[in-house]
One Martini backbone bead per residue (centre of mass of N, CA, C, O) as a GRO file, in nm:
protein
  283
    1MET     BB    1  -5.329 -13.824 -14.583
    2ARG     BB    2  -5.194 -13.535 -14.499
    3GLU     BB    3  -5.280 -13.285 -14.277
    4THR     BB    4  -5.242 -12.906 -14.300
    5ALA     BB    5  -5.448 -12.775 -14.153
    6PRO     BB    6  -5.509 -12.562 -13.922
    7VAL     BB    7  -5.532 -12.560 -13.582
    8LEU     BB    8  -5.694 -12.390 -13.314
    9LEU     BB    9  -5.524 -12.542 -13.117
   10SER     BB   10  -5.298 -12.517 -12.891
   11ASN     BB   11  -5.038 -12.676 -12.756
   12ALA     BB   12  -5.097 -12.603 -12.462
   13TRP     BB   13  -5.389 -12.699 -12.463
   14LEU     BB   14  -5.334 -12.998 -12.528
   15VAL     BB   15  -5.177 -13.056 -12.258
   16THR     BB   16  -5.377 -12.900 -12.029
   17GLU     BB   17  -5.619 -12.985 -12.198
   18PRO     BB   18  -5.942 -13.011 -12.079
   19LEU     BB   19  -5.810 -13.182 -11.841
   20TYR     BB   20  -5.692 -13.276 -11.564
   21PRO     BB   21  -5.353 -13.349 -11.677
   22GLY     BB   22  -5.386 -13.396 -11.961
   23GLY     BB   23  -5.095 -13.542 -12.121
   24PHE     BB   24  -5.027 -13.655 -11.838
   25PHE     BB   25  -4.848 -13.938 -11.662
   26PRO     BB   26  -4.846 -14.095 -11.384
   27PRO     BB   27  -4.700 -14.310 -11.174
   28LEU     BB   28  -4.864 -14.656 -11.099
   29HIS     BB   29  -4.681 -14.882 -11.106
   30GLY     BB   30  -4.586 -15.215 -10.968
   31SER     BB   31  -4.585 -15.452 -10.736
   32PRO     BB   32  -4.675 -15.728 -10.604
   33PRO     BB   33  -4.840 -15.807 -10.352
   34SER     BB   34  -4.761 -15.975 -10.024
   35SER     BB   35  -5.073 -15.963  -9.945
   36ALA     BB   36  -5.408 -15.982  -9.920
   37GLU     BB   37  -5.459 -15.707  -9.781
   38LEU     BB   38  -5.279 -15.537  -9.964
   39ALA     BB   39  -5.418 -15.614 -10.228
   40ARG     BB   40  -5.693 -15.497 -10.154
   41ARG     BB   41  -5.606 -15.200 -10.107
   42MET     BB   42  -5.475 -15.151 -10.384
   43ASP     BB   43  -5.729 -15.213 -10.549
   44GLU     BB   44  -5.900 -14.992 -10.425
   45ALA     BB   45  -5.723 -14.759 -10.519
   46VAL     BB   46  -5.738 -14.813 -10.821
   47GLN     BB   47  -6.049 -14.818 -10.862
   48ALA     BB   48  -6.105 -14.535 -10.746
   49ARG     BB   49  -5.927 -14.379 -10.942
   50LEU     BB   50  -6.068 -14.469 -11.209
   51ARG     BB   51  -6.358 -14.341 -11.091
   52MET     BB   52  -6.284 -14.062 -10.934
   53ASP     BB   53  -6.235 -14.148 -10.617
   54TRP     BB   54  -6.029 -13.981 -10.428
   55PRO     BB   55  -6.084 -14.042 -10.126
   56ALA     BB   56  -6.075 -14.354 -10.153
   57ALA     BB   57  -5.791 -14.370 -10.276
   58ARG     BB   58  -5.639 -14.244 -10.044
   59ALA     BB   59  -5.723 -14.433  -9.816
   60ALA     BB   60  -5.616 -14.699  -9.941
   61ALA     BB   61  -5.319 -14.609  -9.982
   62GLU     BB   62  -5.262 -14.544  -9.685
   63HIS     BB   63  -5.323 -14.826  -9.579
   64ALA     BB   64  -5.112 -14.974  -9.750
   65ALA     BB   65  -4.866 -14.821  -9.637
   66ALA     BB   66  -4.906 -14.908  -9.340
   67LEU     BB   67  -4.883 -15.213  -9.386
   68ALA     BB   68  -4.597 -15.208  -9.510
   69LEU     BB   69  -4.455 -15.071  -9.275
   70GLU     BB   70  -4.524 -15.289  -9.061
   71ALA     BB   71  -4.372 -15.517  -9.249
   72GLY     BB   72  -4.108 -15.388  -9.385
   73ASP     BB   73  -4.206 -15.305  -9.694
   74THR     BB   74  -4.055 -15.094  -9.903
   75GLU     BB   75  -4.170 -15.149 -10.185
   76ARG     BB   76  -4.479 -15.140 -10.115
   77GLU     BB   77  -4.475 -14.861  -9.992
   78ALA     BB   78  -4.390 -14.719 -10.254
   79ASP     BB   79  -4.634 -14.802 -10.418
   80ALA     BB   80  -4.844 -14.658 -10.239
   81GLN     BB   81  -4.718 -14.373 -10.270
   82LEU     BB   82  -4.761 -14.359 -10.575
   83GLN     BB   83  -5.065 -14.376 -10.565
   84LEU     BB   84  -5.106 -14.126 -10.391
   85ALA     BB   85  -4.963 -13.920 -10.573
   86GLY     BB   86  -5.134 -13.974 -10.827
   87THR     BB   87  -5.402 -13.894 -10.704
   88GLU     BB   88  -5.330 -13.603 -10.634
   89LEU     BB   89  -5.266 -13.516 -10.922
   90LEU     BB   90  -5.542 -13.590 -11.055
   91ALA     BB   91  -5.696 -13.398 -10.836
   92GLY     BB   92  -5.492 -13.123 -10.828
   93GLU     BB   93  -5.260 -13.184 -10.599
   94ILE     BB   94  -4.957 -13.086 -10.661
   95GLY     BB   95  -4.804 -13.025 -10.399
   96GLU     BB   96  -4.851 -13.302 -10.265
   97ALA     BB   97  -4.727 -13.472 -10.487
   98GLU     BB   98  -4.444 -13.348 -10.473
   99ARG     BB   99  -4.382 -13.425 -10.183
  100LEU     BB  100  -4.399 -13.734 -10.229
  101TYR     BB  101  -4.187 -13.754 -10.453
  102ARG     BB  102  -3.948 -13.640 -10.295
  103MET     BB  103  -3.941 -13.854 -10.078
  104LEU     BB  104  -3.891 -14.095 -10.274
  105ALA     BB  105  -3.628 -13.977 -10.415
  106GLU     BB  106  -3.461 -13.948 -10.121
  107ASP     BB  107  -3.493 -14.210 -10.007
  108GLY     BB  108  -3.488 -14.579  -9.958
  109ALA     BB  109  -3.591 -14.646 -10.219
  110PRO     BB  110  -3.605 -14.804 -10.484
  111ALA     BB  111  -3.482 -14.730 -10.789
  112ALA     BB  112  -3.750 -14.745 -10.952
  113HIS     BB  113  -3.904 -14.549 -10.760
  114ARG     BB  114  -3.719 -14.307 -10.797
  115PHE     BB  115  -3.773 -14.277 -11.094
  116ARG     BB  116  -4.083 -14.237 -11.072
  117ALA     BB  117  -4.065 -13.987 -10.892
  118ARG     BB  118  -3.921 -13.810 -11.096
  119VAL     BB  119  -4.140 -13.827 -11.307
  120GLY     BB  120  -4.366 -13.712 -11.131
  121THR     BB  121  -4.239 -13.433 -11.103
  122CYS     BB  122  -4.250 -13.373 -11.409
  123VAL     BB  123  -4.553 -13.390 -11.435
  124ALA     BB  124  -4.612 -13.152 -11.251
  125THR     BB  125  -4.453 -12.947 -11.418
  126GLY     BB  126  -4.615 -12.984 -11.680
  127ALA     BB  127  -4.899 -12.920 -11.556
  128ARG     BB  128  -4.798 -12.614 -11.499
  129GLY     BB  129  -4.631 -12.539 -11.792
  130ASP     BB  130  -4.317 -12.646 -11.764
  131TYR     BB  131  -4.176 -12.801 -12.025
  132GLU     BB  132  -3.871 -12.766 -12.012
  133ALA     BB  133  -3.834 -12.874 -11.724
  134ALA     BB  134  -3.956 -13.150 -11.784
  135LEU     BB  135  -3.748 -13.238 -11.993
  136GLU     BB  136  -3.500 -13.216 -11.810
  137GLY     BB  137  -3.603 -13.414 -11.592
  138LEU     BB  138  -3.633 -13.665 -11.774
  139ALA     BB  139  -3.337 -13.680 -11.859
  140ALA     BB  140  -3.227 -13.710 -11.569
  141ALA     BB  141  -3.381 -13.970 -11.496
  142GLU     BB  142  -3.258 -14.144 -11.718
  143GLU     BB  143  -2.958 -14.102 -11.637
  144ALA     BB  144  -2.989 -14.215 -11.335
  145GLY     BB  145  -3.184 -14.439 -11.348
  146GLY     BB  146  -3.424 -14.732 -11.288
  147MET     BB  147  -3.533 -14.868 -11.514
  148ALA     BB  148  -3.804 -15.140 -11.552
  149GLY     BB  149  -3.872 -15.145 -11.850
  150ASP     BB  150  -4.150 -15.082 -12.047
  151ALA     BB  151  -4.319 -14.921 -11.843
  152ASP     BB  152  -4.110 -14.693 -11.796
  153HIS     BB  153  -4.067 -14.619 -12.091
  154ALA     BB  154  -4.358 -14.542 -12.161
  155LEU     BB  155  -4.383 -14.320 -11.952
  156LEU     BB  156  -4.153 -14.136 -12.040
  157GLN     BB  157  -4.245 -14.095 -12.342
  158ALA     BB  158  -4.524 -13.978 -12.294
  159ASN     BB  159  -4.424 -13.724 -12.136
  160ARG     BB  160  -4.232 -13.622 -12.348
  161ALA     BB  161  -4.441 -13.574 -12.568
  162SER     BB  162  -4.605 -13.359 -12.420
  163ALA     BB  163  -4.375 -13.156 -12.377
  164LEU     BB  164  -4.311 -13.123 -12.681
  165VAL     BB  165  -4.580 -13.006 -12.756
  166GLY     BB  166  -4.557 -12.754 -12.568
  167VAL     BB  167  -4.283 -12.653 -12.743
  168GLY     BB  168  -4.336 -12.738 -13.064
  169ARG     BB  169  -4.209 -13.047 -13.105
  170SER     BB  170  -4.380 -13.251 -13.299
  171GLY     BB  171  -4.191 -13.461 -13.424
  172LYS     BB  172  -4.065 -13.560 -13.157
  173ALA     BB  173  -4.337 -13.633 -13.031
  174GLU     BB  174  -4.410 -13.859 -13.226
  175ASP     BB  175  -4.169 -14.038 -13.161
  176ALA     BB  176  -4.222 -14.075 -12.856
  177ALA     BB  177  -4.514 -14.182 -12.878
  178ALA     BB  178  -4.452 -14.429 -13.056
  179ASP     BB  179  -4.264 -14.559 -12.847
  180SER     BB  180  -4.476 -14.588 -12.624
  181LEU     BB  181  -4.672 -14.763 -12.786
  182ARG     BB  182  -4.482 -15.002 -12.835
  183ALA     BB  183  -4.444 -15.072 -12.536
  184GLY     BB  184  -4.741 -15.128 -12.471
  185ARG     BB  185  -4.772 -15.358 -12.678
  186ARG     BB  186  -4.556 -15.550 -12.568
  187MET     BB  187  -4.720 -15.579 -12.287
  188LYS     BB  188  -5.032 -15.578 -12.321
  189ASP     BB  189  -5.129 -15.281 -12.216
  190GLU     BB  190  -5.398 -15.092 -12.204
  191GLN     BB  191  -5.310 -14.826 -12.067
  192ALA     BB  192  -5.040 -14.778 -12.214
  193THR     BB  193  -5.155 -14.789 -12.500
  194ALA     BB  194  -5.360 -14.560 -12.468
  195ALA     BB  195  -5.150 -14.345 -12.396
  196GLY     BB  196  -5.002 -14.358 -12.665
  197HIS     BB  197  -5.240 -14.272 -12.838
  198PHE     BB  198  -5.292 -14.001 -12.700
  199VAL     BB  199  -5.010 -13.860 -12.750
  200LEU     BB  200  -5.018 -13.901 -13.056
  201ALA     BB  201  -5.263 -13.726 -13.101
  202LEU     BB  202  -5.139 -13.463 -13.002
  203ALA     BB  203  -4.913 -13.456 -13.210
  204HIS     BB  204  -5.091 -13.455 -13.460
  205LEU     BB  205  -5.261 -13.203 -13.388
  206SER     BB  206  -5.013 -13.003 -13.379
  207ARG     BB  207  -4.999 -13.063 -13.717
  208GLY     BB  208  -5.306 -13.092 -13.835
  209ARG     BB  209  -5.387 -13.415 -13.796
  210ARG     BB  210  -5.698 -13.495 -13.755
  211GLY     BB  211  -5.746 -13.785 -13.855
  212ASP     BB  212  -5.521 -13.918 -13.689
  213ALA     BB  213  -5.616 -13.817 -13.413
  214ARG     BB  214  -5.894 -13.949 -13.416
  215ALA     BB  215  -5.799 -14.243 -13.437
  216ARG     BB  216  -5.632 -14.246 -13.175
  217LEU     BB  217  -5.863 -14.161 -12.982
  218SER     BB  218  -6.041 -14.404 -13.043
  219ASP     BB  219  -5.840 -14.609 -12.934
  220ALA     BB  220  -5.807 -14.486 -12.652
  221VAL     BB  221  -6.103 -14.498 -12.547
  222ARG     BB  222  -6.121 -14.806 -12.561
  223GLY     BB  223  -5.886 -14.868 -12.368
  224PHE     BB  224  -5.993 -14.705 -12.123
  225ALA     BB  225  -6.253 -14.864 -12.099
  226ARG     BB  226  -6.122 -15.141 -12.040
  227ALA     BB  227  -5.962 -15.011 -11.785
  228GLY     BB  228  -6.170 -14.792 -11.638
  229ASP     BB  229  -6.089 -14.490 -11.731
  230VAL     BB  230  -6.267 -14.208 -11.692
  231LEU     BB  231  -6.096 -13.953 -11.733
  232ARG     BB  232  -5.976 -14.040 -12.012
  233GLN     BB  233  -6.242 -14.062 -12.157
  234VAL     BB  234  -6.324 -13.771 -12.125
  235GLN     BB  235  -6.084 -13.650 -12.272
  236CYS     BB  236  -6.131 -13.782 -12.544
  237HIS     BB  237  -6.417 -13.673 -12.600
  238HIS     BB  238  -6.342 -13.379 -12.586
  239LEU     BB  239  -6.136 -13.375 -12.816
  240LEU     BB  240  -6.326 -13.489 -13.031
  241GLY     BB  241  -6.518 -13.249 -13.009
  242GLU     BB  242  -6.314 -13.028 -13.089
  243ILE     BB  243  -6.246 -13.139 -13.366
  244ALA     BB  244  -6.533 -13.134 -13.479
  245TYR     BB  245  -6.588 -12.834 -13.432
  246ASP     BB  246  -6.342 -12.733 -13.601
  247GLY     BB  247  -6.472 -12.914 -13.854
  248GLU     BB  248  -6.783 -12.856 -13.875
  249ASP     BB  249  -6.922 -13.097 -13.663
  250PRO     BB  250  -7.175 -13.068 -13.445
  251ILE     BB  251  -7.288 -13.353 -13.408
  252ARG     BB  252  -7.031 -13.500 -13.324
  253ALA     BB  253  -6.955 -13.309 -13.100
  254GLY     BB  254  -7.211 -13.351 -12.924
  255SER     BB  255  -7.169 -13.651 -12.873
  256HIS     BB  256  -6.899 -13.623 -12.718
  257TYR     BB  257  -6.991 -13.429 -12.501
  258ARG     BB  258  -7.207 -13.617 -12.381
  259ASP     BB  259  -7.017 -13.845 -12.306
  260ALA     BB  260  -6.844 -13.684 -12.110
  261LEU     BB  261  -7.073 -13.595 -11.918
  262GLY     BB  262  -7.184 -13.874 -11.847
  263LEU     BB  263  -6.930 -13.986 -11.711
  264ALA     BB  264  -6.898 -13.763 -11.496
  265ARG     BB  265  -7.174 -13.805 -11.361
  266LEU     BB  266  -7.141 -14.105 -11.283
  267ALA     BB  267  -6.880 -14.026 -11.101
  268GLY     BB  268  -6.936 -13.753 -10.942
  269ALA     BB  269  -6.775 -13.512 -11.100
  270VAL     BB  270  -6.838 -13.200 -11.034
  271GLU     BB  271  -6.604 -13.026 -11.150
  272THR     BB  272  -6.612 -13.153 -11.432
  273VAL     BB  273  -6.902 -13.085 -11.502
  274GLU     BB  274  -6.868 -12.779 -11.475
  275LEU     BB  275  -6.650 -12.745 -11.687
  276LEU     BB  276  -6.801 -12.867 -11.926
  277THR     BB  277  -7.057 -12.696 -11.917
  278LEU     BB  278  -6.922 -12.423 -11.957
  279ARG     BB  279  -6.799 -12.491 -12.231
  280PHE     BB  280  -7.061 -12.589 -12.385
  281GLU     BB  281  -7.216 -12.313 -12.366
  282HIS     BB  282  -6.997 -12.202 -12.600
  283ARG     BB  283  -7.112 -12.402 -12.850
   0.00000   0.00000   0.00000
């Protein structure tokens, strides 16, 4: 049964909170590395990013980009630059992320990478709270071409769903999120599928469908856990806590809040721990 009771969380809050970058997902997928050393550095960048170790992720991505540049491998260099830009964005360095995305969108990177860079710029715009501009940019990126299969489609639709939630177009957001989820499932990709569940939860929640949102977030947190994505697990638990608190279930809310804090502390994410602690003190 559809729930119609109003939810206390605003659409803008759903997209930009509880933790940066809210419901937006930067482009991070790429091509298989062309050498063992490059593969090792790229894996280091990915694993560090997933555990929220931003300095280590930056260093590994920069090293991978240098190796690819030395080898004259334009495609793998662009992959490494996307990893670096995504790390900067997730760490809250929006200006630096935008600079890297602009460089990728304008230089001689392959078409698929230019598409992802355009999407990354839209993610940064959305994370700043300019949802209309993000939607316009995503439409322009799609029209310009360069999408390379389900991974790019899932990415585009996930971010479109979040921007639609931000402008209050919840029905359209549900459609885009469901499309993203289907693409993730076709690929059998844990991260993309979990992202689809996450943005669909945001769309459900913006319509007051707490039960549906809770189910989607539960699926999302399990998928992010399997993928090892600490930040997204923290986000899921925080939102589940907010839903429970709003539904006058303080015991369940407290459990999710503690899970979120525990993950952030294990990751050594000091700023995230401080943010969560400050918010929880008012609960």
